[in-house]
FITOR-369748 format. One record per residue (C-alpha): x, y, z. Coordinates in steps of 0.25 Angstrom, whole numbers, padded with zeros to 4 digits, always signed. Layout:
BEGIN
XYZ;...
! end
This chain:
BEGIN
+0053+0155-0183;+0046+0169-0180;+0040+0163-0168;+0053+0158-0162;+0059+0172-0165;+0048+0179-0158;+0050+0170-0146;+0064+0172-0146;+0062+0187-0145;+0052+0186-0134;+0062+0177-0126;+0073+0187-0128;+0064+0199-0126;+0069+0207-0137;+0058+0206-0148;+0063+0218-0156;+0077+0214-0156;+0078+0199-0156;+0084+0195-0170;+0075+0186-0179;+0079+0172-0178;+0084+0172-0164;+0076+0162-0156;+0082+0162-0143;+0095+0167-0136;+0097+0164-0121;+0109+0162-0111;+0109+0150-0102;+0118+0149-0089;+0119+0137-0080;+0109+0130-0089;+0098+0140-0087;+0093+0151-0097;+0097+0164-0092;+0091+0174-0102;+0088+0177-0116;+0098+0186-0122;+0098+0195-0135;+0107+0189-0146;+0117+0201-0145;+0120+0197-0131;+0123+0182-0133;+0138+0184-0136;+0141+0191-0123;+0131+0181-0115;+0139+0169-0119;+0153+0175-0114;+0151+0171-0100;+0156+0160-0092;+0143+0153-0091;+0130+0152-0100;+0127+0149-0114;+0119+0157-0124;+0109+0149-0133;+0104+0156-0146;+0093+0150-0155;+0092+0156-0169;+0082+0153-0180;+0087+0155-0195;+0094+0168-0191;+0098+0178-0201;+0112+0183-0203;+0110+0195-0194;+0106+0187-0182;+0118+0177-0185;+0128+0189-0186;+0123+0193-0172;+0126+0179-0167;+0139+0179-0174;+0144+0192-0167;+0139+0187-0153;+0146+0174-0153;+0158+0177-0163;+0154+0166-0173;+0161+0162-0185;+0156+0168-0198;+0155+0154-0204;+0147+0149-0193;+0137+0160-0194;+0136+0158-0209;+0133+0143-0207;+0123+0147-0196;+0116+0156-0206;+0115+0146-0217;+0105+0134-0216;+0107+0121-0224;+0120+0118-0217;+0125+0104-0216;+0125+0098-0201;+0138+0101-0196;+0147+0106-0184;+0157+0117-0186;+0167+0122-0175;+0171+0137-0175;+0181+0137-0164;+0173+0135-0151;+0160+0137-0158;+0152+0125-0164;+0142+0126-0176;+0133+0115-0178;+0123+0113-0190;+0112+0103-0188;+0100+0099-0196;+0086+0100-0190;+0074+0092-0195;+0059+0093-0193;+0047+0085-0198;+0038+0095-0204;+0026+0090-0212;+0031+0076-0214;+0044+0081-0220;+0058+0084-0213;+0062+0099-0213;+0077+0101-0210;+0083+0113-0203;+0096+0117-0197;+0101+0121-0183;+0115+0128-0182;+0121+0128-0168;+0132+0137-0164;+0139+0133-0151;+0149+0141-0144;+0154+0144-0130;+0142+0147-0122;+0132+0149-0134;+0124+0141-0143;+0117+0146-0156;+0106+0138-0163;+0102+0142-0177;+0090+0135-0183;+0087+0135-0198;+0075+0128-0205;+0066+0118-0199;+0070+0116-0184;+0063+0114-0171;+0064+0126-0162;+0075+0124-0151;+0067+0130-0140;+0065+0116-0135;+0080+0114-0135;+0082+0126-0127;+0071+0123-0117;+0076+0109-0115;+0090+0114-0112;+0084+0124-0102;+0077+0113-0095;+0091+0106-0093;+0100+0117-0087;+0110+0107-0082;+0112+0103-0096;+0112+0117-0102;+0123+0120-0092;+0132+0113-0102;+0130+0125-0111;+0131+0126-0126;+0135+0111-0128;+0121+0107-0122;+0113+0117-0130;+0120+0111-0143;+0117+0097-0138;+0102+0101-0135;+0100+0107-0149;+0107+0095-0156;+0099+0085-0148;+0086+0093-0152;+0089+0092-0166;+0092+0078-0166;+0080+0074-0158;+0071+0081-0169;+0077+0071-0179;+0070+0059-0172;+0055+0063-0174;+0059+0064-0189;+0065+0051-0190;+0053+0045-0182;+0044+0051-0192;+0051+0046-0204;+0052+0032-0198;+0037+0032-0195;+0034+0036-0210;+0044+0025-0215;+0037+0014-0207;+0023+0018-0213;+0030+0018-0227;+0036+0004-0224;+0022-0001-0220;+0015+0004-0232;+0026+0000-0241;+0024-0015-0239;+0009-0014-0237;+0006-0009-0251;+0013-0006-0264;+0023+0006-0263;+0018+0019-0270;+0025+0031-0275;+0020+0039-0262;+0027+0029-0253;+0040+0029-0261;+0040+0044-0261;+0038+0044-0246;+0050+0035-0244;+0058+0044-0253;+0054+0056-0245;+0057+0050-0232;+0071+0046-0237;+0074+0060-0242;+0069+0066-0229;+0077+0056-0221;+0090+0059-0229;+0088+0074-0225;+0087+0070-0210;+0099+0061-0211;+0107+0073-0217;+0103+0081-0204;+0106+0070-0194;+0118+0063-0199;+0128+0075-0198;+0123+0076-0183;+0131+0063-0180;+0144+0070-0184;+0140+0083-0177;+0138+0075-0164;+0151+0068-0165;+0158+0081-0167;+0151+0087-0155;+0155+0075-0146;+0170+0078-0150;+0168+0093-0148;+0176+0098-0136;+0166+0104-0127;+0172+0113-0116;+0169+0113-0102;+0155+0108-0097;+0150+0107-0111;+0158+0094-0112;+0146+0088-0104;+0138+0088-0117;+0145+0076-0123;+0135+0065-0118;+0124+0073-0123;+0131+0075-0137;+0133+0060-0137;+0118+0058-0134;+0115+0067-0146;+0125+0059-0155;+0117+0047-0151;+0104+0054-0155;+0109+0058-0168;+0114+0044-0172;+0101+0039-0168;+0094+0048-0178;+0104+0046-0188;+0103+0031-0187;+0087+0032-0188;+0089+0040-0201;+0098+0030-0207;+0088+0019-0203;+0077+0026-0209;+0085+0029-0222;+0087+0014-0223;+0072+0011-0221;+0068+0021-0231;+0077+0016-0241;+0072+0002-0239;+0058+0007-0240;+0061+0014-0253;+0067+0002-0259;+0056-0007-0254;+0045+0003-0260;+0053+0002-0274;+0054-0013-0273;+0039-0015-0270;+0035-0005-0281;+0044-0013-0290;+0038-0026-0286;+0024-0021-0288;+0028-0016-0302;+0034-0030-0305;+0021-0036-0301;+0013-0027-0310;+0023-0031-0322;+0021-0045-0319;+0006-0045-0319;+0006-0037-0332;+0016-0047-0338;+0007-0058-0334;-0005-0053-0340;+0002-0049-0353;+0007-0064-0354;-0007-0069-0351;-0013-0060-0362;-0002-0063-0372;-0008-0077-0373;-0022-0074-0379;-0016-0062-0386;-0006-0071-0394;-0017-0082-0397;-0027-0072-0401;-0017-0065-0410;-0013-0078-0417;-0027-0081-0420;-0030-0067-0424;-0021-0068-0436;-0027-0070-0450;-0022-0084-0454;-0031-0094-0460;-0024-0107-0455;-0023-0106-0439;-0024-0117-0429;-0038-0120-0425;-0044-0108-0433;-0055-0117-0439;-0057-0126-0427;-0071-0124-0420;-0065-0124-0406;-0053-0115-0410;-0058-0103-0403;-0061-0109-0390;-0049-0117-0390;-0040-0105-0392;-0047-0097-0381;-0046-0109-0371;-0031-0110-0375;-0029-0095-0372;-0037-0096-0359;-0028-0108-0354;-0015-0101-0358;-0020-0088-0350;-0024-0096-0338;-0010-0104-0338;-0002-0091-0339;-0010-0084-0328;-0008-0096-0319;+0007-0096-0321;+0009-0081-0320;+0000-0081-0307;+0008-0092-0301;+0021-0085-0305;+0016-0072-0297;+0014-0063-0309;-0001-0062-0308;
! end
């Protein structure tokens, strides 16, 4: 955050006065970047007949947002929502101003970290406000500046570019989860499932659930944007919004598919663990049955009675031992044939 703020101050050329949290502030005309402007001049800069002001903020404080509110006459409820993170993804309309909240996601250290981006779109201005884990939008700005013919659409194309960038960042996470899931599926049937594998599946399901909560509302946001009445040349953005909608649907369907596969893998791991436990129980029961035969016979002949069968017979002991051996062999043969041993 500090590096981006310092870079913003260098770009604006006012290191001593640039507010903390301001990443970029520039005006574009004819699809080309004209100049970087101080924040307190942005309100007047977007009042002309042409051009669009694009402001990037990173976790701004109340004082910085109050300057933005005064410059563009934003609704107080919009500013309050923009200052608070942990908003649900949504699209609100305040007169001719759109306020969007989208969830961003990054894969950090094998875990998905979520953040938010709040986007304010008004007549000839766009304000992006980042909270939490999020990739810098400098790449988005550079991409737009390399396509001046598209940037001429104004604020609607900037809005599309940001949303498209957020959506594209979902796919590497989905691919990473899919690759890990494929590894789990291969290990699952190659050996007995362990507690570690079951924990990995549960962790992936939990992370995927969070990703689903970020992506699914984007479908409705895209639908509402497609129905929004964009004025003038901004209406040319509709084909791009439909393409964005397709990307969001693709990401959402991939997440739903992974959820089903993870649920199946989780159920399979539990079934395999249960089957393994049943095999152990069968073996224990089989050996208990086999050992019960000599134990019962030895117990009978261990009783202190004078008159017992074959007690005085010369071959009584070897006969009883042979009889026990035959019974044990017979039980072992039948249990093994039944698949218990």
